[in-house]
Structure formats: structure tokens, C-alpha cells
C-alpha positions as CSV (number, residue, x, y, z in Angstrom):
1,M,0.0,-0.3,-0.1
2,S,1.2,3.6,-0.9
3,I,0.5,7.0,-0.2
4,L,-0.1,9.6,-3.4
5,V,1.5,12.9,-3.1
6,I,0.5,15.2,-5.9
7,G,2.4,18.5,-6.6
8,E,1.5,21.3,-8.6
9,K,4.6,21.2,-11.0
10,P,7.4,18.5,-11.9
11,S,10.3,20.4,-10.5
12,V,8.6,20.8,-7.0
13,S,7.5,17.4,-7.0
14,R,11.2,16.0,-7.8
15,E,12.5,17.9,-4.6
16,L,9.4,16.4,-2.9
17,A,10.5,12.9,-4.0
18,K,14.2,13.3,-2.9
19,V,13.0,14.2,0.7
20,L,10.5,11.1,0.8
21,D,13.1,8.7,-1.0
22,A,10.9,8.1,-3.7
23,N,13.8,8.1,-6.5
24,T,12.0,5.2,-9.0
25,K,10.8,6.8,-12.2
26,K,7.8,5.9,-13.6
27,N,5.2,7.1,-16.2
28,G,4.4,10.5,-15.1
29,C,5.5,9.7,-11.6
30,L,8.4,8.7,-8.7
31,E,8.1,5.9,-6.3
32,G,10.0,4.6,-4.0
33,N,9.9,4.1,0.1
34,G,6.0,3.6,0.4
35,Y,5.2,7.1,-1.8
36,V,4.2,7.5,-5.3
37,V,4.8,11.3,-6.2
38,S,3.1,12.9,-9.1
39,W,2.5,16.1,-10.2
40,C,0.1,18.4,-12.3
41,F,1.4,20.9,-15.1
42,G,-0.2,24.0,-13.2
43,H,-4.1,23.8,-14.3
44,L,-4.7,20.7,-16.0
45,V,-8.5,21.1,-15.6
46,G,-10.4,24.6,-16.0
47,L,-14.2,25.4,-16.3
48,Q,-15.5,24.6,-19.6
49,F,-16.1,27.9,-22.2
50,P,-19.7,28.9,-22.6
51,D,-19.8,27.3,-26.6
52,E,-18.9,24.0,-24.7
53,Y,-22.3,24.1,-22.5
54,S,-24.8,24.5,-25.1
55,E,-25.5,25.2,-28.7
56,N,-27.3,28.0,-27.9
57,W,-24.3,29.7,-26.1
58,A,-22.2,28.2,-29.3
59,A,-24.3,30.2,-31.7
60,K,-23.6,33.7,-32.8
61,W,-23.2,36.1,-30.1
62,S,-26.8,37.6,-28.8
63,F,-28.6,39.2,-26.3
64,A,-30.9,36.3,-26.3
65,Q,-28.0,34.0,-24.7
66,L,-27.7,36.5,-21.8
67,P,-27.3,36.0,-19.2
68,M,-25.4,32.8,-19.3
69,I,-25.5,31.4,-15.7
70,P,-24.6,27.5,-15.7
71,E,-27.2,25.4,-13.2
72,E,-24.0,23.1,-13.0
73,W,-20.3,24.3,-13.4
74,K,-18.7,21.8,-16.1
75,F,-14.8,21.4,-16.3
76,K,-12.5,20.4,-19.3
77,I,-9.5,18.4,-19.5
78,F,-7.0,20.9,-21.1
79,E,-5.9,19.4,-24.4
80,N,-1.9,19.5,-23.5
81,S,-2.8,18.1,-20.1
82,K,-4.5,15.0,-21.3
83,D,-1.4,12.5,-20.4
84,Q,-1.0,13.8,-17.3
85,F,-4.4,13.9,-16.5
86,K,-4.7,10.4,-17.3
87,V,-1.4,9.5,-14.8
88,L,-3.3,10.9,-12.0
89,K,-6.7,9.4,-12.8
90,Q,-5.2,5.6,-12.8
91,L,-3.3,6.4,-9.6
92,M,-6.1,8.0,-8.1
93,N,-7.9,4.8,-8.9
94,D,-5.3,2.6,-7.9
95,R,-6.2,-0.1,-5.4
96,N,-3.1,0.1,-3.7
97,I,-3.2,4.0,-3.3
98,M,-4.7,4.2,0.3
99,E,-4.5,8.2,0.8
100,I,-3.8,11.3,-1.1
101,I,-1.6,14.2,-0.1
102,C,-2.3,17.6,-1.9
103,A,1.3,19.1,-2.0
104,T,0.1,22.0,-4.9
105,D,1.2,25.4,-3.8
106,A,-0.1,26.4,-0.5
107,D,-2.5,29.1,-1.9
108,R,-5.9,29.3,-3.3
109,E,-5.0,28.3,-7.0
110,G,-3.0,25.7,-5.5
111,E,-5.8,24.3,-3.9
112,C,-8.1,24.4,-6.9
113,I,-5.4,22.8,-9.1
114,F,-5.7,19.6,-7.1
115,R,-9.2,19.7,-6.5
116,Y,-10.7,20.2,-9.5
117,V,-8.7,17.1,-10.6
118,Y,-9.7,15.3,-7.6
119,N,-13.5,16.1,-8.1
120,L,-13.2,15.4,-11.8
121,V,-11.8,11.6,-11.2
122,K,-14.7,11.8,-8.5
123,C,-12.0,10.4,-6.0
124,Q,-13.1,9.6,-2.7
125,K,-10.0,8.5,-0.9
126,P,-8.9,10.7,2.3
127,V,-6.8,13.4,1.4
128,K,-4.3,15.4,3.9
129,R,-2.6,18.6,3.2
130,L,1.2,19.8,3.2
131,W,1.5,23.6,4.1
132,I,5.3,24.4,3.2
133,S,6.6,27.8,2.8
134,S,10.2,26.8,1.6
135,L,11.4,23.6,-0.4
136,E,14.5,23.2,1.7
137,E,14.7,19.7,3.1
138,S,14.1,20.7,6.6
139,A,11.2,22.7,5.7
140,I,9.5,19.6,3.8
141,R,10.3,17.1,6.5
142,D,8.4,19.2,9.2
143,G,5.8,20.0,6.6
144,F,5.1,16.0,6.3
145,H,5.1,15.8,10.1
146,K,2.3,18.9,10.3
147,L,-0.2,17.5,7.5
148,K,-3.8,18.2,8.0
149,N,-6.6,16.7,6.6
150,S,-7.9,18.4,3.6
151,S,-11.1,19.7,5.5
152,A,-9.3,22.0,7.1
153,Y,-8.8,24.0,3.6
154,D,-12.4,23.9,2.5
155,N,-13.1,27.4,3.1
156,L,-9.7,28.1,1.0
157,Y,-11.0,26.1,-2.1
158,Q,-14.4,27.9,-1.7
159,A,-12.8,31.2,-2.3
160,G,-10.7,29.6,-5.5
161,F,-13.7,28.3,-6.8
162,C,-15.6,31.4,-6.2
163,R,-13.0,33.6,-7.8
164,A,-12.9,31.3,-11.0
165,K,-16.5,31.5,-11.1
166,A,-17.1,35.0,-10.7
167,D,-14.1,35.8,-13.5
168,W,-16.1,33.7,-15.5
169,L,-19.8,35.2,-15.0
170,V,-18.8,39.0,-15.2
171,G,-15.7,38.0,-18.0
172,M,-17.9,36.0,-20.2
173,N,-21.6,37.5,-20.0
174,G,-19.6,41.2,-19.9
175,S,-17.7,40.5,-23.0
176,R,-20.9,39.3,-24.8
177,L,-23.3,41.7,-23.4
178,F,-20.8,44.9,-24.7
179,S,-19.8,43.2,-28.0
180,V,-23.4,42.8,-29.3
181,R,-24.5,46.4,-27.6
182,Y,-21.6,48.2,-29.6
183,N,-20.9,45.9,-32.6
184,A,-17.6,45.3,-31.8
185,H,-15.4,42.3,-30.4
186,L,-14.5,43.6,-26.7
187,N,-12.7,41.9,-23.8
188,T,-13.8,42.8,-20.2
189,G,-12.8,41.4,-16.9
190,R,-13.9,41.9,-13.1
191,V,-10.2,43.0,-12.3
192,Q,-9.1,43.7,-15.8
193,T,-11.6,46.4,-16.6
194,P,-11.4,48.5,-13.5
195,T,-7.5,48.1,-13.8
196,L,-7.7,49.7,-17.2
197,A,-10.1,52.5,-15.8
198,M,-7.4,53.7,-13.7
199,I,-4.9,53.8,-16.4
200,V,-7.3,55.9,-18.9
201,K,-8.4,58.2,-16.2
202,R,-4.8,59.0,-15.1
203,D,-3.9,59.6,-18.9
204,A,-6.8,61.6,-19.4
205,D,-5.9,63.8,-16.3
206,I,-2.4,63.9,-18.1
207,A,-3.7,64.9,-21.4
208,T,-6.1,67.5,-20.2
209,F,-3.5,68.9,-17.8
210,V,-3.1,72.6,-18.4
211,K,0.3,73.7,-16.6
212,Q,0.0,77.2,-14.8
213,K,3.1,79.8,-14.7
214,Y,3.7,81.1,-11.2
215,F,6.7,82.5,-9.7
216,T,8.7,82.7,-6.5
217,V,11.1,85.0,-5.1
218,V,14.6,83.5,-3.7
219,L,16.9,85.0,-1.4
220,D,20.5,83.7,-1.6
221,M,22.3,84.2,2.0
222,G,24.7,81.2,1.4
223,F,21.8,79.1,1.9
224,P,18.4,79.8,-0.2
225,A,15.1,80.6,1.3
226,E,12.0,80.9,-0.8
227,S,8.6,83.0,-0.7
228,A,5.3,81.7,-1.3
229,R,4.0,81.0,-4.4
230,I,3.4,84.4,-6.6
231,D,0.8,84.2,-9.7
232,E,1.6,87.6,-11.2
233,E,5.1,88.0,-12.8
234,H,5.2,91.7,-12.0
235,T,4.2,90.9,-8.3
236,A,7.4,88.9,-8.6
237,D,9.6,91.3,-10.2
238,M,8.4,94.2,-7.7
239,L,9.4,91.7,-4.5
240,A,12.8,90.9,-5.9
241,S,13.6,94.3,-6.7
242,S,12.9,95.8,-3.2
243,C,14.7,92.8,-1.5
244,N,17.7,92.5,-3.5
245,G,20.5,93.8,-1.2
246,K,18.2,94.4,1.9
247,T,18.5,93.1,5.6
248,V,17.0,89.6,6.1
249,T,15.9,88.7,9.5
250,V,15.4,85.6,11.1
251,T,11.6,85.5,13.1
252,D,11.4,81.7,13.8
253,V,13.5,78.6,14.2
254,K,11.5,75.0,14.0
255,K,13.6,72.3,14.9
256,E,12.3,68.3,15.4
257,V,13.9,65.0,15.6
258,K,12.1,62.7,13.2
259,S,12.1,59.2,12.9
260,I,11.2,56.8,9.6
261,S,11.3,53.1,11.0
262,A,13.0,50.5,9.0
263,P,10.5,48.8,6.3
264,K,8.6,45.6,6.9
265,L,9.7,42.4,5.0
266,F,8.7,41.9,1.5
267,D,5.3,40.4,0.4
268,L,5.2,39.7,-3.6
269,T,3.4,43.0,-4.3
270,S,5.9,45.1,-2.3
271,L,8.6,43.1,-3.8
272,Q,7.2,43.8,-7.2
273,R,7.0,47.3,-6.9
274,E,10.6,47.7,-5.3
275,A,12.1,45.8,-8.2
276,N,10.4,47.9,-10.6
277,K,11.9,51.1,-9.0
278,K,15.2,49.7,-8.3
279,F,15.5,47.7,-11.8
280,G,12.8,48.5,-13.9
281,Y,11.5,44.9,-13.6
282,T,7.7,44.4,-14.8
283,A,5.9,42.6,-12.2
284,Q,5.6,39.1,-14.1
285,Q,9.6,39.5,-14.5
286,T,9.8,39.4,-10.7
287,L,7.2,36.7,-10.3
288,D,9.2,34.5,-13.0
289,Y,12.5,35.4,-11.3
290,M,11.1,34.6,-7.6
291,Q,9.2,31.4,-8.5
292,S,12.7,30.2,-10.6
293,L,14.6,31.2,-6.9
294,Y,12.0,29.4,-5.1
295,E,12.1,25.8,-6.7
296,K,16.1,26.2,-6.4
297,K,15.2,26.6,-2.4
298,L,16.5,30.0,-2.4
299,V,13.9,32.0,-1.3
300,T,10.5,31.4,0.5
301,Y,6.9,31.1,-1.3
302,P,6.7,34.0,-3.4
303,R,2.6,34.3,-3.7
304,T,2.5,35.7,-0.1
305,D,0.5,38.8,1.2
306,S,2.2,39.1,4.3
307,Q,4.9,41.3,5.3
308,Y,5.5,39.9,8.7
309,L,6.9,36.4,10.1
310,S,5.5,34.3,12.6
311,D,6.9,33.5,15.9
312,D,8.4,30.2,15.0
313,M,10.4,31.9,12.0
314,E,11.9,34.5,14.2
315,Q,15.1,32.6,15.3
316,T,15.7,31.3,11.3
317,A,15.5,34.6,10.6
318,Y,18.1,36.2,13.0
319,A,20.5,33.4,12.2
320,L,20.5,34.7,8.4
321,I,21.1,38.1,9.5
322,P,25.1,37.8,10.1
323,A,25.2,35.1,7.4
324,I,23.8,38.0,4.7
325,S,26.0,40.8,6.0
326,E,28.8,38.3,5.3
327,R,27.7,37.1,2.4
328,F,26.3,40.0,0.4
329,G,28.5,42.4,1.8
330,F,25.6,44.8,2.6
331,G,27.3,45.9,6.0
332,S,26.4,44.7,9.3
333,V,23.7,45.5,11.5
334,A,25.1,46.4,15.4
335,E,21.8,45.3,17.2
336,P,19.5,43.2,14.9
337,N,15.6,43.8,15.9
338,L,13.0,42.2,14.2
339,R,10.6,42.8,16.7
340,A,8.2,44.9,14.5
341,V,7.7,42.1,12.1
342,I,7.2,39.2,14.3
343,N,3.4,39.1,14.4
344,N,1.6,35.7,14.2
345,R,-1.8,37.4,13.5
346,K,-0.5,38.7,10.5
347,V,0.4,35.7,9.0
348,T,-3.1,33.9,7.6
349,G,-1.2,31.7,5.0
350,H,2.5,32.2,4.3
351,H,4.8,34.6,6.0
352,A,6.9,37.2,4.4
353,I,9.2,36.3,1.7
354,I,12.8,35.8,3.0
355,P,16.3,34.1,1.7
356,T,16.5,30.5,2.8
357,E,19.8,29.4,4.7
358,S,20.6,27.7,0.9
359,G,20.0,31.4,-0.8
360,V,22.6,32.7,1.5
361,K,25.0,30.3,1.2
362,C,24.6,29.9,-2.6
363,D,27.1,30.4,-5.5
364,I,25.1,33.8,-6.7
365,S,27.1,33.9,-9.4
366,A,25.7,31.1,-11.0
367,L,22.5,32.4,-11.5
368,A,20.8,34.7,-14.0
369,A,21.0,38.6,-13.5
370,G,17.9,38.9,-12.6
371,E,17.6,36.1,-10.3
372,Q,21.1,37.5,-8.7
373,N,19.5,40.8,-8.2
374,I,16.1,39.7,-6.7
375,L,18.0,37.6,-4.3
376,K,20.0,40.6,-3.3
377,L,17.1,42.5,-2.7
378,V,15.3,39.9,-0.7
379,A,18.7,39.5,1.7
380,L,18.6,43.1,1.8
381,R,15.6,44.1,3.1
382,L,15.5,41.3,6.0
383,L,18.7,43.3,7.1
384,C,17.1,46.7,6.4
385,A,14.1,45.1,8.6
386,S,16.5,44.3,11.3
387,A,18.0,47.6,11.4
388,S,17.4,50.6,13.8
389,A,15.0,53.7,12.5
390,Y,16.6,56.3,10.2
391,R,16.7,59.5,12.4
392,Y,17.3,63.2,11.4
393,D,17.0,66.9,12.8
394,A,14.5,68.4,10.7
395,V,14.4,72.5,10.4
396,K,12.3,74.7,9.4
397,V,13.5,78.5,9.3
398,T,11.1,81.8,8.8
399,L,12.7,84.8,7.7
400,R,11.6,88.1,6.9
401,C,12.4,90.8,4.4
402,E,10.6,93.8,3.4
403,N,7.2,92.4,5.4
404,T,7.2,89.6,3.4
405,D,7.8,86.1,4.9
406,F,10.2,83.8,3.2
407,T,11.3,80.3,4.6
408,A,13.9,77.6,4.3
409,S,14.0,73.9,5.4
410,G,16.8,71.6,5.7
411,K,17.9,68.3,7.6
412,T,20.7,66.6,9.4
413,I,21.2,63.3,9.8
414,L,21.5,61.8,13.3
415,E,21.6,58.1,12.6
416,S,21.4,56.8,9.2
417,G,19.9,53.4,10.4
418,W,18.2,51.1,8.0
419,K,18.8,53.7,5.1
420,A,22.7,53.2,5.1
421,L,21.9,49.5,3.6
422,D,19.0,50.4,1.5
423,G,21.2,51.8,-1.2
424,K,23.2,49.0,-1.6
425,I,22.0,47.9,-4.8
426,G,19.9,49.5,-7.9
427,E,18.8,53.2,-7.7
428,A,19.5,54.9,-4.5
429,E,16.7,57.4,-3.6
430,K,18.1,60.9,-3.7
431,S,18.1,63.1,-1.0
432,D,16.1,66.5,-1.3
433,K,17.1,68.4,1.4
434,K,20.3,69.8,2.5
435,S,21.5,70.9,5.9
436,L,21.3,74.7,7.1
437,P,23.9,76.2,9.3
438,D,23.0,77.0,12.9
439,L,20.4,79.6,12.5
440,E,18.9,81.7,16.0
441,R,16.0,84.0,16.2
442,G,17.1,87.5,15.5
443,M,20.3,86.7,13.4
444,T,20.6,89.0,10.1
445,F,21.9,88.4,6.9
446,T,22.2,90.7,3.4
447,A,20.4,89.0,0.8
448,K,20.6,88.7,-3.3
449,A,17.1,88.1,-4.4
450,V,16.1,86.5,-7.7
451,K,12.9,85.7,-9.5
452,S,12.5,82.2,-10.0
453,E,9.7,81.0,-12.7
454,L,8.1,77.5,-12.4
455,F,4.9,75.4,-13.9
456,T,2.5,73.6,-12.0
457,S,3.2,69.6,-13.0
458,P,1.0,67.1,-14.3
459,P,0.0,64.1,-12.6
460,K,2.9,60.9,-13.4
461,S,1.7,58.3,-16.1
462,F,1.5,54.9,-14.2
463,T,4.4,52.9,-13.6
464,E,4.5,48.9,-12.9
465,D,5.3,50.4,-9.2
466,T,2.6,53.3,-8.8
467,L,0.0,50.7,-10.5
468,L,0.4,47.5,-8.4
469,S,0.2,50.2,-5.2
470,A,-3.2,51.4,-6.9
471,M,-4.5,47.9,-7.5
472,E,-3.2,47.2,-4.1
473,H,-5.4,50.3,-2.6
474,A,-8.3,50.6,-4.8
475,G,-11.5,51.6,-2.8
476,A,-9.4,51.1,0.6
477,E,-10.7,54.6,1.6
478,E,-13.9,53.3,1.5
479,F,-13.8,50.2,4.1
480,D,-13.9,49.8,7.7
481,E,-10.2,50.2,9.2
482,N,-10.8,46.7,10.2
483,A,-11.5,45.0,7.2
484,E,-8.7,43.3,5.0
485,K,-8.1,45.9,2.4
486,K,-6.9,43.9,-1.1
487,G,-7.8,46.1,-3.7
488,L,-7.9,45.0,-7.0
489,G,-7.0,41.2,-7.4
490,T,-4.5,39.6,-5.2
491,P,-0.6,39.6,-5.1
492,A,-0.5,36.2,-7.0
493,T,-2.8,37.7,-9.9
494,R,-2.4,41.5,-10.4
495,A,1.0,40.8,-12.7
496,N,-1.0,38.5,-14.9
497,T,-4.0,41.1,-15.0
498,I,-1.3,43.6,-16.3
499,E,-0.3,41.3,-18.8
500,N,-3.3,40.6,-20.3
501,L,-4.2,44.3,-20.8
502,V,-0.9,44.6,-22.7
503,K,-1.8,41.4,-24.6
504,H,-5.2,42.6,-25.7
505,G,-3.6,46.0,-27.0
506,Y,-5.7,47.9,-24.0
507,I,-2.2,49.2,-22.5
508,Q,1.3,49.6,-23.5
509,R,4.9,49.9,-21.9
510,D,6.6,53.0,-22.9
511,G,9.7,53.0,-21.0
512,K,9.0,52.5,-17.1
513,K,5.5,54.3,-18.6
514,I,2.1,52.0,-18.5
515,I,-0.3,54.2,-21.0
516,S,-3.5,53.3,-22.4
517,T,-4.1,52.6,-26.0
518,D,-6.7,54.4,-28.5
519,K,-8.3,50.7,-28.0
520,G,-8.0,50.9,-24.2
521,R,-9.7,54.2,-24.0
522,N,-12.2,53.7,-26.4
523,L,-13.3,50.3,-24.1
524,I,-13.4,52.6,-21.1
525,H,-15.3,55.1,-22.7
526,I,-18.3,53.1,-23.5
527,M,-18.2,50.7,-20.3
528,P,-20.7,51.7,-17.6
529,D,-19.8,52.5,-14.1
530,E,-20.5,49.5,-12.6
531,V,-18.1,47.5,-14.6
532,K,-15.3,49.4,-14.4
533,S,-15.9,50.3,-10.4
534,A,-12.8,49.9,-8.6
535,R,-14.4,50.3,-5.4
536,L,-17.1,47.1,-6.0
537,T,-14.2,44.8,-7.6
538,A,-12.5,45.7,-4.4
539,D,-15.3,45.0,-2.2
540,W,-15.8,41.4,-3.9
541,E,-12.0,40.8,-3.2
542,N,-12.9,41.9,0.3
543,K,-15.6,39.1,0.5
544,L,-13.9,36.4,-1.0
545,L,-11.2,37.1,1.8
546,E,-14.1,36.4,4.4
547,V,-15.4,33.2,2.5
548,E,-11.9,32.0,2.8
549,H,-12.0,32.7,6.3
550,G,-15.1,31.0,7.1
551,S,-17.2,34.5,7.9
552,L,-19.4,34.4,4.5
553,S,-20.7,31.3,2.6
554,A,-19.7,30.8,-0.8
555,D,-23.6,30.6,-1.7
556,S,-23.9,34.2,-0.4
557,F,-20.9,35.5,-2.6
558,M,-22.2,33.4,-5.8
559,N,-25.7,35.0,-5.2
560,E,-24.5,38.8,-5.2
561,I,-22.1,37.9,-8.6
562,N,-25.3,36.3,-10.3
563,R,-27.4,39.3,-9.3
564,F,-24.9,41.7,-10.4
565,V,-24.5,40.0,-14.0
566,T,-28.3,39.7,-14.4
567,E,-28.8,43.2,-13.7
568,L,-26.3,44.2,-15.6
569,V,-27.7,42.2,-18.9
570,S,-31.1,43.8,-18.5
571,K,-29.6,47.1,-18.2
572,Y,-27.1,47.1,-21.2
573,G,-29.3,44.6,-23.2
574,S,-29.8,46.7,-26.4
575,V,-27.7,48.1,-29.2
576,D,-26.4,51.5,-28.9
577,D,-25.5,53.1,-32.3
578,S,-24.6,56.1,-30.4
579,V,-20.8,55.0,-30.1
580,S,-18.6,53.4,-32.8
581,F,-15.9,51.4,-31.2
582,G,-15.0,50.4,-34.3
583,E,-13.7,54.1,-35.1
584,N,-10.0,53.2,-34.2
585,Q,-9.9,49.5,-35.5
586,P,-9.0,50.1,-39.0
587,S,-11.4,48.3,-41.7
588,I,-10.3,47.1,-44.7
589,G,-13.8,46.8,-46.2
590,N,-17.1,45.3,-45.6
591,C,-18.5,42.1,-45.0
592,P,-19.8,40.6,-48.2
593,K,-22.3,38.7,-46.3
594,C,-23.6,40.9,-44.1
595,G,-22.2,44.5,-45.1
596,K,-20.7,45.4,-41.8
597,P,-16.9,46.6,-41.5
598,V,-14.1,43.6,-41.6
599,I,-11.4,44.1,-39.0
600,K,-8.3,42.1,-38.1
601,G,-8.5,39.9,-35.2
602,K,-6.1,37.2,-33.6
603,Y,-6.1,34.9,-36.3
604,G,-6.9,36.8,-39.4
605,W,-9.7,39.3,-41.0
606,Y,-13.2,39.0,-39.4
607,C,-16.6,40.9,-39.7
608,S,-17.0,42.8,-36.6
609,A,-20.6,42.1,-36.7
610,R,-20.1,38.4,-36.0
611,C,-22.0,36.8,-38.7
612,G,-19.7,33.8,-39.1
613,M,-17.3,35.6,-42.2
614,N,-13.9,34.6,-41.6
615,L,-11.2,35.9,-44.3
616,T,-7.9,33.9,-43.5
617,K,-6.5,32.4,-46.7
618,V,-7.4,32.6,-50.6
619,Y,-7.0,28.6,-52.1
620,G,-4.2,28.3,-49.3
621,V,-2.4,31.6,-50.2
622,E,-2.4,34.4,-47.3
623,L,-2.9,37.6,-49.0
624,S,-1.9,40.8,-48.0
625,E,-3.9,43.5,-46.6
626,G,-4.0,45.5,-49.8
627,Q,-5.3,42.6,-52.0
628,L,-7.6,41.9,-49.4
629,K,-8.9,45.8,-49.3
630,S,-9.1,45.2,-53.1
631,L,-11.3,42.0,-53.1
632,L,-13.6,43.8,-50.7
633,S,-14.1,46.8,-53.2
634,G,-15.0,44.8,-55.9
635,K,-11.7,45.0,-57.8
636,E,-9.6,42.1,-58.9
637,T,-6.1,41.3,-57.2
638,S,-3.4,38.7,-58.0
639,Y,-0.6,36.4,-56.5
640,I,2.4,34.2,-57.8
641,K,2.7,30.9,-56.5
642,N,5.4,28.3,-57.9
643,G,5.9,30.6,-60.9
644,R,2.3,31.2,-61.8
645,K,0.3,34.1,-61.8
646,T,-3.2,33.8,-60.3
647,I,-5.9,36.4,-60.9
648,V,-8.5,36.3,-57.8
649,V,-11.9,37.7,-58.7
650,P,-14.0,39.0,-56.2
651,K,-16.9,37.1,-56.9
652,V,-17.7,35.3,-53.8
653,A,-19.5,31.7,-53.2
654,E,-20.4,30.1,-49.3
655,N,-18.6,27.7,-48.3
656,A,-19.9,25.9,-44.9
657,F,-17.1,24.7,-42.9
658,N,-17.3,23.5,-39.3
659,G,-20.3,25.6,-38.6
660,K,-18.4,28.6,-39.7
661,T,-19.1,30.5,-42.9
662,Y,-15.9,31.1,-45.1
663,Y,-15.7,32.7,-48.6
664,N,-14.0,31.4,-51.5
665,W,-13.0,33.4,-54.4
666,S,-13.0,32.4,-58.2
667,T,-9.8,32.6,-59.8
668,R,-8.4,32.1,-63.2
669,K,-4.8,31.2,-63.5
670,E,-2.1,32.9,-66.3
671,S,1.3,31.6,-67.2
672,S,4.3,33.4,-65.7
């Protein structure tokens, strides 16, 4: 009799098998020592698409199909995963398997990956859960000694399944609803659309910003002092003239010792933000580097939303600090103190990201450049979190000249603390203030006065850093202060949301900037507020957490989503001709079947009204855009193949194939 262990990826499962001494290779698994270790390839199973449910939902998109709310959710095996699914099915049904251990990633997605397969196989065997935050041998062994019954994670699965169903319902119904309403192929998403709306709004604020000129007068006395803003230039000229060469008197000096505490440890989002600032990495790049480091046993679990460590991690973390200082050359921390980041209540799933013992000891030169930078960043953050606060004297001085107040500010660093470490890698933070001389009330100076011309600044375009922050905090101001504010998406899904927006052509990267495209702006222009509402989506994310914690039932959450979709269809289930979304999607002509514009899609040119006309190849030859324009405008075109010229005549003959309508064009051949 054996125990079946199922991991999420082959690479992770091989590490588990080593610890369990299951080293005999079999088809799709490893065996030995009473264990069989197999794996998924991420998602082997997923929710079926609408056209796989019924003929009605598979037909041409129409309002009559909506809302699409499955009575029973159906799953499908992904085509490229069928072989491994068969392996898992055989193993789960094997009489020699008496128990199963779910060892997929310890999060919502990992739970769903395993349970979708388990449920589709209709397996009834008892399941236990492995929950680990590191792939080091000691962590794996400890995890196998602390297995829990799978039922302890039922709420986690329900939250993940609810998220998948909500994304399906809002995304599939919304995409069809607004595609039919505006006669264009549109992609909407529960998290994707509100994220796009934030980017579009920021770009609009920048585009409509009108810079305003204003002035100040600056006094130079060996240190600068500046007047308040002056809107009229002649007023600034008069003040500069009257103050030049005159006596300036110090009227007030305020000194205050300020302190900035050491930063918290990294969760995934804060790491992605820091990596974007320091190295320009996208959120997806940082996640990919982290996943690779995790599988090499060099860092702890990446997809965490906690910036704290649990009590049982305290000694491990303290032991790493001197080793990091020695290994990476960042400098040492005299009296490390991690009390601010040790908090059991703030570690619900996985603790903050830290390097492992193997990560500190590894040959870092053997890693890819991106992996080196991320490992150093994670290691450095542990040092910073244990260092003392950054302390400085902040001084604000008020001076008076010609009955006008001027101010000067400065700071003197008292203790560099964690900031002495923070600039060791990547782009260091620039200091914007300098120290002032010792000033006391009543001191006088003779000033040289000059007018300074300035302009108001527009908002800044989003970067990956600032967009992740906006997603994380979206809607937070409207929640109760005790609510878990998770904003749009989760640390594990935000990178994918950004990448999907890029893939669909709704946003683009311009250096570090993230800006919307015409296509993205058009989409948000026609979307109603409830679809692009960050507040509503953030509220759903908070309720998913309540499902995960068991304080809200899955049925209650799904009832709310069903109501939302039903009301959306009822409110917007009619054609709106007042907006032409296709204006910025170039058309090469009108469809020969229904007369609507022919536009370009992922797989070629097609009718924007989705009447079934697809134009890919003509007699096996892929024509250029110019040739297709000629055909659709009623003109002949030609191509040369195998040395022979073929004339294509725009006379269409409908040809049914696979339930779709293609068009063959009549041709005649001419000699070369």
C-alpha cells in the first residue's frame, strides 16, 4: 500500500520525492519508500467555455443568450494536459493507493488545481494537506510531520472556486453583452476592466492638464530661502527688486527630531514594486524570477500577501542576518531587531518573503542576472527590517524681508539606520534636502534676491510600481479600518492582469511608463460605471477573503455575483448606435455577407458583426491587407505561386465548414 503525493509542478514534486526517498522513475511519477509522487502542470483542468455548454451559447453572440449562468459548473481537461491527467486518474483509482497528500502550492490557486482534478476523477480517498513555505529539506520534512486533513482547507478552496466562477460570469457575460451592444469584439474582466479604467483616467488627467506658470522669489544668503507662490509676474519682479541687497531677519526656527522606522519585509506586491523602482522589472518578470529562486530552494514562497513572520520563524530569521552581511557585503547590523515584523496574527497563509539558508550560502554568480538582483533585494530587505530607524533633525526657518516671509528647510542626519543599507543595490533614493547652518531668531543677513519662474506639474503616468500600489489600495478608503483591504486582485494575480491588458492591446509600455492605447480608452469610454468600478471589485475581493476565513458563505457571494450579471444584462441588453467602437479599429472593407466592417483579429480578418464570415486564406495563399482591400472593394487582385500568376476575382461563393462561413473567391490562372 502506498501514499500518493501530488505536487503542482514536476520540478517541485521532484524535490518532494528526494526528501521522501521516492527515486524510481515511472510514467508521470516517482515511486519509493511507500510513496508515489506525481504532479500537475499548473492547471490540468478548468471551467468550460460557454460554447461548450450548449448549442445556444455556441451560436452567434446575441442578447438572447444572456445572462449565461450555468446550472451546474462543468470542467474540461486541457488538451496539452490530457496525458498527465490520465496518469493522475489511474493513480487516484489505484487500489494500492490508500491516501492522497495534496502538495500543490499552498494558496487558493494551488488548492483549486488539486481539487478540480480530484473532483473530476470522482475520487473518494482521504486527503491530507502539505502546507510549506520553503522547498528546503528541513521545511519539507517539517511539513510532512504537520499534515492536516484536507477539510481544514475547504474554505480556501471555496474562495478560489468562487473567484474562478465570478471571473467567468463577469468576463464571459460582459464580453458578449458589450460586444453585441456596440457591434465590436470586446474583452472585459472583473479585475481587468477596473484596472484599465484607472490607467485611462490617469492618462486623461495628464492629457487635459493645463500647466500654469507661477513665480517665487529666492533669497541667497549662503543658503536659499523662498517666498510663497506668486501668480503675477510683475508682483514677483517688484518683490525681488525691493529685497535685493536688503536685510533679512530670522524670525522663527523650528527644530524637530524625526524618525522613519525600518521597512517591513516583502510580500509579493511590495517586492514587485521595489524591483520595478530599482531595476525596471515588470511585475511578471519579478514573479518569474521569484518562482525560479523558490524552486531552487533559495527563497521562501513567493505568492504571499504578508509582510510579517510568525513566532516560529524568529530564530531562523535572526540566524540569517549575520550570514547575509558576510555573504553579500551589504554591511552589518549592530543590534538586529525584528520585533516589528514578528506577528502571528498577520500571517494567515504564508509569512513574508525571506532568503533561505541555501539562498544565503549559494553561488550567486551561477544565477541569471535577474535572479541575482531579486535574491539580493530579498536578502537586503531582511537586513533593513532588522536595522535601527533613520533619524534626522528637521529644521524649518522663517525669515522676513521687506514685510514678506520667506522659508528655508533643511535636515541633518543623526542616525542613518536602515537607510545606510537601502542604497546598496539598484537605484538609490535621492535626498532632496540639505543641512542649514546653525540659525537663531534675530540673526540677520544681506540677501541677493532673484525671481524664479516655475510651472505646475501634471500627474505622472503609471509605472508598474505605482499601478501595483493603486491596485492594492483601490477602494481602501471606503472600507472599515478593520477590514482586510486587498484592492483589485491579489498579489498572485496582479501581474497576470497587467500582462493580459498588454496582450489584448488595451495598454502598452513606454519605458517604465504604462499608458492606455486608443483601443483601451475606447473600451473604458463605453463601459458603464458598475463594470469599471474599482470600489465594487475591491469589495468583492474583500468578500472572497471572508469566504476564505469562513465568515461568509460561498453561496452568498455567488448570489451577489449572479444578481450583478443579471442586472447588467437587463440594463444594457440593447444595441447602442450612438458610439462606434470600431472607429479606431481600421476596417479593410465591408463584409460580403452582412455589409458590416471587416476588421483584424488574432487569427486573421473577420466581420465585426460576428456574422460568421472569416477571411484567412484564399486557395491556401495568405493575401496581404492591400489585396484583401481590393477584393472587398470589388476589384481584382493577383498573386504568384510556383511561378504562375493567379488572378483572384471578387465573386464570392459561400462554403460551410465546421459551423462557420468562409468565402472562396473565384480565380483564373495565367502563365508566368
